[in-house]
N, CA, C and O atoms as CSV, one atom per row, in Angstrom:
chain,resi,resn,atom,element,x,y,z
A,1,MET,N,N,0.794,-1.547,0.130
A,1,MET,CA,C,-0.081,0.013,-0.070
A,1,MET,C,C,0.751,1.068,-0.071
A,1,MET,O,O,1.607,1.099,0.813
A,2,LYS,N,N,0.683,2.239,-1.129
A,2,LYS,CA,C,1.097,3.456,-0.835
A,2,LYS,C,C,0.754,4.638,0.213
A,2,LYS,O,O,-0.387,4.783,0.651
A,3,SER,N,N,1.433,5.163,0.445
A,3,SER,CA,C,1.003,6.343,0.965
A,3,SER,C,C,1.876,7.574,1.028
A,3,SER,O,O,3.087,7.487,0.823
A,4,THR,N,N,1.245,8.789,1.327
A,4,THR,CA,C,1.971,9.956,1.377
A,4,THR,C,C,1.845,11.098,2.216
A,4,THR,O,O,1.243,11.940,1.550
A,5,HIS,N,N,2.103,11.536,3.310
A,5,HIS,CA,C,1.943,12.438,4.353
A,5,HIS,C,C,2.289,13.735,3.569
A,5,HIS,O,O,3.431,13.791,3.113
A,6,PHE,N,N,1.364,14.897,3.330
A,6,PHE,CA,C,1.985,15.864,3.208
A,6,PHE,C,C,3.212,16.653,4.064
A,6,PHE,O,O,3.985,17.440,3.517
A,7,SER,N,N,3.253,16.339,5.373
A,7,SER,CA,C,4.626,16.825,6.046
A,7,SER,C,C,6.004,16.385,5.382
A,7,SER,O,O,7.107,16.932,5.372
A,8,THR,N,N,5.471,15.032,4.757
A,8,THR,CA,C,6.800,14.554,4.348
A,8,THR,C,C,7.173,14.369,2.731
A,8,THR,O,O,8.163,13.860,2.205
A,9,ALA,N,N,5.792,15.085,2.058
A,9,ALA,CA,C,5.529,14.638,0.661
A,9,ALA,C,C,7.109,15.905,0.055
A,9,ALA,O,O,7.478,16.792,0.825
A,10,GLY,N,N,7.652,15.754,-1.057
A,10,GLY,CA,C,8.614,16.556,-1.893
A,10,GLY,C,C,8.019,18.087,-1.940
A,10,GLY,O,O,6.828,18.330,-1.748
A,11,ALA,N,N,8.948,19.021,-2.204
A,11,ALA,CA,C,8.228,20.014,-2.437
A,11,ALA,C,C,8.053,20.234,-3.991
A,11,ALA,O,O,8.636,19.550,-4.833
A,12,LYS,N,N,7.126,21.336,-4.291
A,12,LYS,CA,C,7.627,21.174,-5.805
A,12,LYS,C,C,7.590,22.869,-6.557
A,12,LYS,O,O,6.814,23.760,-6.212
A,13,GLU,N,N,8.531,22.964,-7.520
A,13,GLU,CA,C,8.823,24.251,-7.595
A,13,GLU,C,C,7.675,24.593,-8.366
A,13,GLU,O,O,6.945,23.880,-9.053
A,14,ASN,N,N,7.638,26.244,-8.043
A,14,ASN,CA,C,6.323,26.626,-9.309
A,14,ASN,C,C,6.846,28.142,-9.108
A,14,ASN,O,O,7.646,28.692,-8.351
A,15,PRO,N,N,5.808,28.634,-10.401
A,15,PRO,CA,C,6.262,29.934,-10.694
A,15,PRO,C,C,5.182,30.774,-9.362
A,15,PRO,O,O,5.369,31.990,-9.403
A,16,HIS,N,N,4.423,30.467,-8.551
A,16,HIS,CA,C,4.192,31.492,-7.541
A,16,HIS,C,C,4.580,31.598,-6.367
A,16,HIS,O,O,3.937,32.421,-5.716
A,17,GLY,N,N,5.416,31.064,-5.819
A,17,GLY,CA,C,6.535,31.440,-4.879
A,17,GLY,C,C,5.660,30.911,-3.366
A,17,GLY,O,O,5.736,31.459,-2.266
A,18,VAL,N,N,4.909,29.790,-3.704
A,18,VAL,CA,C,4.620,29.546,-2.163
A,18,VAL,C,C,4.672,27.653,-2.290
A,18,VAL,O,O,4.948,26.886,-3.213
A,19,ASP,N,N,4.328,27.494,-1.107
A,19,ASP,CA,C,4.859,25.938,-0.623
A,19,ASP,C,C,3.648,25.041,-1.096
A,19,ASP,O,O,2.508,24.912,-0.650
A,20,VAL,N,N,4.273,24.499,-2.101
A,20,VAL,CA,C,3.606,23.242,-3.086
A,20,VAL,C,C,4.095,21.818,-2.387
A,20,VAL,O,O,5.244,21.573,-2.019
A,21,LYS,N,N,3.155,21.099,-2.309
A,21,LYS,CA,C,3.905,19.558,-1.781
A,21,LYS,C,C,3.087,18.755,-2.637
A,21,LYS,O,O,1.856,18.762,-2.612
A,22,MET,N,N,3.971,17.900,-3.573
A,22,MET,CA,C,3.303,16.842,-4.767
A,22,MET,C,C,2.894,15.690,-3.927
A,22,MET,O,O,3.846,15.204,-3.316
A,23,LEU,N,N,1.850,15.163,-3.738
A,23,LEU,CA,C,1.255,14.165,-3.022
A,23,LEU,C,C,0.927,12.887,-3.814
A,23,LEU,O,O,0.964,11.741,-3.365
A,24,TYR,N,N,0.590,13.276,-5.106
A,24,TYR,CA,C,0.424,12.680,-6.157
A,24,TYR,C,C,0.739,12.656,-7.551
A,24,TYR,O,O,0.204,13.582,-8.161
A,25,ASN,N,N,1.502,11.822,-8.311
A,25,ASN,CA,C,1.557,12.006,-9.814
A,25,ASN,C,C,1.970,10.952,-10.363
A,25,ASN,O,O,2.929,10.252,-10.037
A,26,ASP,N,N,0.937,10.777,-11.570
A,26,ASP,CA,C,0.555,9.717,-12.005
A,26,ASP,C,C,0.050,9.951,-13.479
A,26,ASP,O,O,-0.659,10.952,-13.591
A,27,PRO,N,N,0.231,9.361,-14.425
A,27,PRO,CA,C,-0.079,9.996,-15.979
A,27,PRO,C,C,-1.751,10.072,-15.973
A,27,PRO,O,O,-2.314,10.725,-16.851
A,28,THR,N,N,-2.413,9.466,-15.079
A,28,THR,CA,C,-3.810,9.845,-14.745
A,28,THR,C,C,-3.810,11.010,-14.089
A,28,THR,O,O,-4.275,11.836,-14.875
A,29,ALA,N,N,-3.521,11.566,-12.996
A,29,ALA,CA,C,-4.008,12.525,-11.975
A,29,ALA,C,C,-2.889,12.914,-11.470
A,29,ALA,O,O,-1.781,12.380,-11.496
A,30,GLN,N,N,-3.335,14.120,-10.891
A,30,GLN,CA,C,-2.005,14.660,-10.210
A,30,GLN,C,C,-2.802,15.293,-8.530
A,30,GLN,O,O,-3.845,15.942,-8.448
A,31,ALA,N,N,-1.949,14.859,-7.422
A,31,ALA,CA,C,-2.653,15.749,-6.326
A,31,ALA,C,C,-1.304,16.439,-5.524
A,31,ALA,O,O,-0.230,15.936,-5.198
A,32,LEU,N,N,-1.890,17.913,-5.347
A,32,LEU,CA,C,-1.136,18.788,-4.863
A,32,LEU,C,C,-1.444,19.327,-3.493
A,32,LEU,O,O,-2.624,19.639,-3.335
A,33,MET,N,N,-0.687,19.493,-2.526
A,33,MET,CA,C,-0.891,20.381,-1.035
A,33,MET,C,C,-0.362,21.834,-1.370
A,33,MET,O,O,0.841,22.041,-1.535
A,34,ILE,N,N,-1.297,22.810,-1.462
A,34,ILE,CA,C,-0.734,24.093,-1.246
A,34,ILE,C,C,-0.499,24.656,-0.250
A,34,ILE,O,O,-1.657,24.979,0.013
A,35,SER,N,N,0.080,25.057,0.554
A,35,SER,CA,C,0.032,26.277,1.713
A,35,SER,C,C,0.176,27.618,1.395
A,35,SER,O,O,1.112,28.014,0.701
A,36,LEU,N,N,-0.839,28.487,1.934
A,36,LEU,CA,C,-0.763,29.780,1.558
A,36,LEU,C,C,-0.663,30.882,3.141
A,36,LEU,O,O,-1.575,31.180,3.913
A,37,GLN,N,N,0.112,31.088,3.161
A,37,GLN,CA,C,0.462,32.050,4.469
A,37,GLN,C,C,-0.613,33.345,4.584
A,37,GLN,O,O,-1.051,33.790,3.523
A,38,PRO,N,N,-0.875,33.718,5.355
A,38,PRO,CA,C,-2.142,34.980,5.303
A,38,PRO,C,C,-1.177,36.096,4.424
A,38,PRO,O,O,0.025,36.339,4.534
A,39,GLY,N,N,-2.406,36.777,3.339
A,39,GLY,CA,C,-1.408,37.720,2.190
A,39,GLY,C,C,-0.873,36.717,1.168
A,39,GLY,O,O,-0.496,37.329,0.169
A,40,GLN,N,N,-0.725,35.552,1.069
A,40,GLN,CA,C,-0.133,34.903,-0.052
A,40,GLN,C,C,-1.185,34.601,-0.896
A,40,GLN,O,O,-2.339,34.465,-0.490
A,41,ALA,N,N,-0.767,34.462,-2.323
A,41,ALA,CA,C,-1.973,34.256,-3.358
A,41,ALA,C,C,-1.018,33.619,-4.611
A,41,ALA,O,O,0.186,33.833,-4.758
A,42,LEU,N,N,-1.624,33.032,-5.214
A,42,LEU,CA,C,-1.057,32.112,-6.523
A,42,LEU,C,C,-1.453,33.371,-7.576
A,42,LEU,O,O,-2.251,34.301,-7.459
A,43,LYS,N,N,-0.597,33.003,-8.581
A,43,LYS,CA,C,-0.768,34.125,-9.837
A,43,LYS,C,C,-2.163,33.680,-10.495
A,43,LYS,O,O,-2.432,32.487,-10.350
A,44,PRO,N,N,-3.116,34.491,-11.219
A,44,PRO,CA,C,-3.954,34.207,-12.078
A,44,PRO,C,C,-3.287,33.268,-12.992
A,44,PRO,O,O,-2.084,33.360,-13.237
A,45,HIS,N,N,-3.972,32.456,-13.449
A,45,HIS,CA,C,-3.705,31.236,-14.464
A,45,HIS,C,C,-4.418,30.221,-14.656
A,45,HIS,O,O,-5.076,29.690,-13.761
A,46,THR,N,N,-4.364,29.736,-16.126
A,46,THR,CA,C,-5.390,28.828,-16.569
A,46,THR,C,C,-5.046,27.396,-16.665
A,46,THR,O,O,-3.817,27.350,-16.711
A,47,THR,N,N,-5.683,25.855,-16.733
A,47,THR,CA,C,-5.191,24.709,-16.508
A,47,THR,C,C,-6.120,23.926,-17.788
A,47,THR,O,O,-7.332,24.040,-17.967
A,48,PRO,N,N,-5.311,23.247,-18.460
A,48,PRO,CA,C,-6.017,22.597,-19.894
A,48,PRO,C,C,-6.792,21.547,-19.504
A,48,PRO,O,O,-7.347,20.940,-20.420
A,49,VAL,N,N,-7.080,20.964,-17.779
A,49,VAL,CA,C,-8.091,20.077,-17.421
A,49,VAL,C,C,-8.867,20.710,-16.583
A,49,VAL,O,O,-8.593,21.888,-16.356
A,50,ASP,N,N,-9.942,20.136,-15.963
A,50,ASP,CA,C,-10.753,20.797,-14.933
A,50,ASP,C,C,-9.915,20.492,-13.457
A,50,ASP,O,O,-9.025,19.662,-13.639
A,51,VAL,N,N,-9.997,20.940,-12.156
A,51,VAL,CA,C,-9.460,20.859,-11.167
A,51,VAL,C,C,-10.445,20.959,-10.291
A,51,VAL,O,O,-11.568,21.419,-10.499
A,52,PHE,N,N,-9.906,20.415,-9.060
A,52,PHE,CA,C,-10.881,20.419,-7.973
A,52,PHE,C,C,-10.154,21.031,-6.996
A,52,PHE,O,O,-8.993,20.688,-6.770
A,53,PHE,N,N,-10.766,21.997,-6.321
A,53,PHE,CA,C,-9.660,22.501,-4.668
A,53,PHE,C,C,-10.321,21.874,-3.696
A,53,PHE,O,O,-11.503,21.727,-4.005
A,54,PHE,N,N,-10.026,21.410,-2.564
A,54,PHE,CA,C,-10.482,21.176,-1.054
A,54,PHE,C,C,-9.661,21.780,-0.069
A,54,PHE,O,O,-8.432,21.755,-0.009
A,55,VAL,N,N,-10.593,22.409,0.817
A,55,VAL,CA,C,-9.736,23.321,1.855
A,55,VAL,C,C,-9.755,22.386,2.680
A,55,VAL,O,O,-10.727,21.818,3.179
A,56,PHE,N,N,-8.557,22.203,2.843
A,56,PHE,CA,C,-7.946,21.208,3.808
A,56,PHE,C,C,-8.026,22.030,5.686
A,56,PHE,O,O,-8.565,21.605,6.708
A,57,GLU,N,N,-7.261,23.251,5.434
A,57,GLU,CA,C,-7.224,24.128,6.825
A,57,GLU,C,C,-7.473,25.207,6.540
A,57,GLU,O,O,-6.998,25.627,5.485
A,58,GLY,N,N,-8.245,26.015,7.292
A,58,GLY,CA,C,-8.158,27.516,7.304
A,58,GLY,C,C,-9.150,27.757,6.314
A,58,GLY,O,O,-10.010,26.929,6.012
A,59,THR,N,N,-9.014,29.112,5.705
A,59,THR,CA,C,-9.992,29.483,4.917
A,59,THR,C,C,-9.355,30.124,3.354
A,59,THR,O,O,-8.555,31.058,3.426
A,60,ALA,N,N,-9.636,29.737,2.379
A,60,ALA,CA,C,-8.961,29.880,1.240
A,60,ALA,C,C,-10.001,31.064,0.530
A,60,ALA,O,O,-11.135,30.994,1.004
A,61,THR,N,N,-9.853,31.979,-0.362
A,61,THR,CA,C,-10.434,33.104,-0.927
A,61,THR,C,C,-10.066,32.279,-2.493
A,61,THR,O,O,-8.881,32.085,-2.767
A,62,VAL,N,N,-11.068,31.865,-3.377
A,62,VAL,CA,C,-10.983,31.375,-4.530
A,62,VAL,C,C,-11.602,32.012,-5.758
A,62,VAL,O,O,-12.817,31.904,-5.918
A,63,HIS,N,N,-10.917,32.618,-6.568
A,63,HIS,CA,C,-11.305,33.209,-7.952
A,63,HIS,C,C,-11.538,32.417,-9.098
A,63,HIS,O,O,-10.486,31.863,-9.418
A,64,ILE,N,N,-12.403,32.151,-9.794
A,64,ILE,CA,C,-12.645,31.722,-10.738
A,64,ILE,C,C,-13.508,32.291,-11.687
A,64,ILE,O,O,-14.716,32.072,-11.591
A,65,GLY,N,N,-12.904,33.235,-12.903
A,65,GLY,CA,C,-13.364,33.831,-13.732
A,65,GLY,C,C,-13.896,35.130,-13.187
A,65,GLY,O,O,-13.048,35.875,-12.695
A,66,GLU,N,N,-15.150,35.535,-13.185
A,66,GLU,CA,C,-15.597,36.840,-12.629
A,66,GLU,C,C,-15.653,36.764,-11.166
A,66,GLU,O,O,-15.573,37.780,-10.475
A,67,GLU,N,N,-15.844,35.095,-10.471
A,67,GLU,CA,C,-16.247,34.867,-9.245
A,67,GLU,C,C,-15.216,34.895,-8.344
A,67,GLU,O,O,-14.097,34.507,-8.679
A,68,THR,N,N,-15.515,35.427,-6.916
A,68,THR,CA,C,-14.469,35.366,-6.353
A,68,THR,C,C,-15.644,35.213,-4.972
A,68,THR,O,O,-16.661,35.837,-4.668
A,69,GLU,N,N,-14.910,34.064,-4.369
A,69,GLU,CA,C,-15.752,33.597,-2.720
A,69,GLU,C,C,-14.822,33.161,-1.610
A,69,GLU,O,O,-13.756,32.652,-1.956
A,70,SER,N,N,-15.009,33.257,-0.687
A,70,SER,CA,C,-13.846,32.841,0.302
A,70,SER,C,C,-14.828,31.314,1.192
A,70,SER,O,O,-15.971,31.287,1.649
A,71,PHE,N,N,-13.899,30.376,1.137
A,71,PHE,CA,C,-14.610,28.949,1.682
A,71,PHE,C,C,-13.751,28.710,2.970
A,71,PHE,O,O,-12.616,29.159,3.132
A,72,SER,N,N,-14.416,27.975,3.825
A,72,SER,CA,C,-13.862,27.324,5.086
A,72,SER,C,C,-13.223,25.857,4.946
A,72,SER,O,O,-13.369,25.242,3.890
A,73,SER,N,N,-12.625,25.390,5.854
A,73,SER,CA,C,-12.097,24.156,5.854
A,73,SER,C,C,-13.452,23.291,5.362
A,73,SER,O,O,-14.596,23.747,5.328
A,74,GLY,N,N,-13.006,21.811,4.958
A,74,GLY,CA,C,-13.990,21.037,4.510
A,74,GLY,C,C,-14.815,21.034,3.407
A,74,GLY,O,O,-15.643,20.169,3.120
A,75,THR,N,N,-14.507,22.216,2.698
A,75,THR,CA,C,-15.333,22.570,1.152
A,75,THR,C,C,-14.358,22.342,0.210
A,75,THR,O,O,-13.137,22.478,0.288
A,76,LEU,N,N,-15.259,21.877,-0.943
A,76,LEU,CA,C,-14.718,21.322,-2.391
A,76,LEU,C,C,-15.107,22.274,-3.342
A,76,LEU,O,O,-16.314,22.516,-3.327
A,77,ILE,N,N,-14.352,22.963,-4.268
A,77,ILE,CA,C,-14.577,23.796,-5.276
A,77,ILE,C,C,-14.275,23.142,-6.512
A,77,ILE,O,O,-13.251,22.462,-6.562
A,78,GLU,N,N,-15.101,23.257,-7.639
A,78,GLU,CA,C,-14.711,23.054,-9.184
A,78,GLU,C,C,-14.282,24.325,-9.789
A,78,GLU,O,O,-14.727,25.466,-9.663
A,79,SER,N,N,-13.349,23.866,-10.445
A,79,SER,CA,C,-12.988,24.814,-11.525
A,79,SER,C,C,-12.777,24.277,-12.911
A,79,SER,O,O,-11.992,23.341,-13.064
A,80,PRO,N,N,-13.346,24.738,-13.820
A,80,PRO,CA,C,-13.149,24.152,-14.990
A,80,PRO,C,C,-12.397,24.594,-15.544
A,80,PRO,O,O,-11.986,25.713,-15.237
A,81,LYS,N,N,-11.838,23.823,-16.716
A,81,LYS,CA,C,-10.714,24.185,-17.562
A,81,LYS,C,C,-10.751,25.362,-18.472
A,81,LYS,O,O,-11.817,25.791,-18.913
A,82,ASP,N,N,-9.823,25.784,-18.702
A,82,ASP,CA,C,-9.609,26.588,-19.257
A,82,ASP,C,C,-9.859,28.113,-19.042
A,82,ASP,O,O,-9.603,28.916,-19.940
A,83,ILE,N,N,-10.423,28.542,-17.698
A,83,ILE,CA,C,-11.064,29.597,-17.341
A,83,ILE,C,C,-9.960,30.248,-16.081
A,83,ILE,O,O,-9.471,29.549,-15.194
A,84,ILE,N,N,-9.769,31.420,-16.214
A,84,ILE,CA,C,-8.799,31.954,-15.482
A,84,ILE,C,C,-9.186,31.837,-13.840
A,84,ILE,O,O,-10.271,32.154,-13.352
A,85,HIS,N,N,-7.883,31.239,-13.032
A,85,HIS,CA,C,-8.422,31.223,-11.379
A,85,HIS,C,C,-6.934,31.060,-11.142
A,85,HIS,O,O,-5.948,30.661,-11.761
A,86,HIS,N,N,-7.342,31.725,-9.551
A,86,HIS,CA,C,-6.414,31.482,-8.744
A,86,HIS,C,C,-6.752,31.439,-7.266
A,86,HIS,O,O,-7.877,31.707,-6.843
A,87,LEU,N,N,-5.829,31.125,-6.577
A,87,LEU,CA,C,-6.245,30.888,-4.673
A,87,LEU,C,C,-5.506,32.276,-4.094
A,87,LEU,O,O,-4.464,32.738,-4.560
A,88,SER,N,N,-6.217,32.807,-3.051
A,88,SER,CA,C,-5.664,33.552,-2.280
A,88,SER,C,C,-5.714,33.628,-0.823
A,88,SER,O,O,-6.890,33.357,-0.582
A,89,ASN,N,N,-5.140,33.832,0.259
A,89,ASN,CA,C,-5.464,33.499,1.549
A,89,ASN,C,C,-5.509,35.079,2.127
A,89,ASN,O,O,-4.516,35.798,2.244
A,90,GLN,N,N,-6.808,35.430,2.440
A,90,GLN,CA,C,-7.321,36.807,2.833
A,90,GLN,C,C,-7.229,36.825,4.515
A,90,GLN,O,O,-7.309,37.848,5.195
A,91,SER,N,N,-7.087,35.776,4.909
A,91,SER,CA,C,-7.311,35.589,6.516
A,91,SER,C,C,-6.138,35.751,7.347
A,91,SER,O,O,-5.112,35.560,6.693
A,92,ASP,N,N,-5.987,35.961,8.239
A,92,ASP,CA,C,-4.978,35.944,9.318
A,92,ASP,C,C,-4.139,34.625,10.154
A,92,ASP,O,O,-3.404,34.590,11.142
A,93,VAL,N,N,-4.740,33.453,9.071
A,93,VAL,CA,C,-4.229,31.959,9.619
A,93,VAL,C,C,-3.846,31.709,8.491
A,93,VAL,O,O,-4.114,32.401,7.509
A,94,ALA,N,N,-3.026,30.469,8.486
A,94,ALA,CA,C,-2.560,29.553,6.926
A,94,ALA,C,C,-3.723,28.896,6.716
A,94,ALA,O,O,-4.620,28.579,7.498
A,95,ALA,N,N,-3.599,28.749,5.660
A,95,ALA,CA,C,-4.596,27.997,4.852
A,95,ALA,C,C,-3.769,26.846,3.798
A,95,ALA,O,O,-2.832,27.071,3.032
A,96,ARG,N,N,-4.582,25.380,4.109
A,96,ARG,CA,C,-3.904,24.209,2.953
A,96,ARG,C,C,-4.992,24.067,2.132
A,96,ARG,O,O,-6.119,24.198,2.609
A,97,ILE,N,N,-4.840,23.835,1.048
A,97,ILE,CA,C,-5.813,23.905,-0.244
A,97,ILE,C,C,-5.216,22.554,-0.747
A,97,ILE,O,O,-4.042,22.609,-1.111
A,98,LEU,N,N,-5.901,21.257,-0.827
A,98,LEU,CA,C,-5.630,20.231,-1.696
A,98,LEU,C,C,-6.221,20.380,-2.922
A,98,LEU,O,O,-7.437,20.297,-3.098
A,99,VAL,N,N,-5.188,20.656,-4.013
A,99,VAL,CA,C,-5.874,20.364,-5.702
A,99,VAL,C,C,-5.684,19.123,-6.334
A,99,VAL,O,O,-4.584,18.642,-6.061
A,100,VAL,N,N,-6.261,18.551,-6.963
A,100,VAL,CA,C,-6.367,17.664,-7.751
A,100,VAL,C,C,-6.863,17.759,-9.236
A,100,VAL,O,O,-8.007,17.959,-9.644
A,101,LYS,N,N,-5.878,17.593,-9.829
A,101,LYS,CA,C,-6.114,17.633,-11.906
A,101,LYS,C,C,-6.582,16.437,-12.147
A,101,LYS,O,O,-6.147,15.437,-11.576
A,102,ALA,N,N,-7.473,16.421,-12.977
A,102,ALA,CA,C,-7.555,14.923,-14.105
A,102,ALA,C,C,-8.473,14.726,-14.690
A,102,ALA,O,O,-9.650,14.638,-14.342
A,103,PRO,N,N,-7.883,14.620,-15.849
A,103,PRO,CA,C,-6.743,13.574,-16.182
A,103,PRO,C,C,-5.115,14.765,-15.999
A,103,PRO,O,O,-5.150,15.972,-16.239
A,104,LYS,N,N,-4.247,14.237,-15.678
A,104,LYS,CA,C,-2.791,15.098,-15.555
A,104,LYS,C,C,-2.776,15.861,-16.476
A,104,LYS,O,O,-3.205,15.505,-17.574
A,105,PRO,N,N,-2.246,17.186,-16.249
A,105,PRO,CA,C,-2.125,18.258,-17.704
A,105,PRO,C,C,-0.870,17.837,-18.027
A,105,PRO,O,O,-0.297,18.301,-19.013
């Protein structure tokens, strides 16, 4: 049985300058844990595949197209492919977001 804990997962370089851990990387899907400190944000970007975000800890503000909404832990958010999106942490505590891309881009 394979398992990966986010605290020991390898860091993934990224253009956003935030802490990203690769939890799963297979030809069919990819799962990453993004940690955003208060005030941090990803740069707006698009993906060629559908993505979903699961707020694992804290509160994340999700920007998809023209929509922006803050979500607390335990919430899953769908992000359709080819629509500009990004995540930010506008709270005063750290946030962790699980990002799953399937199929893998």
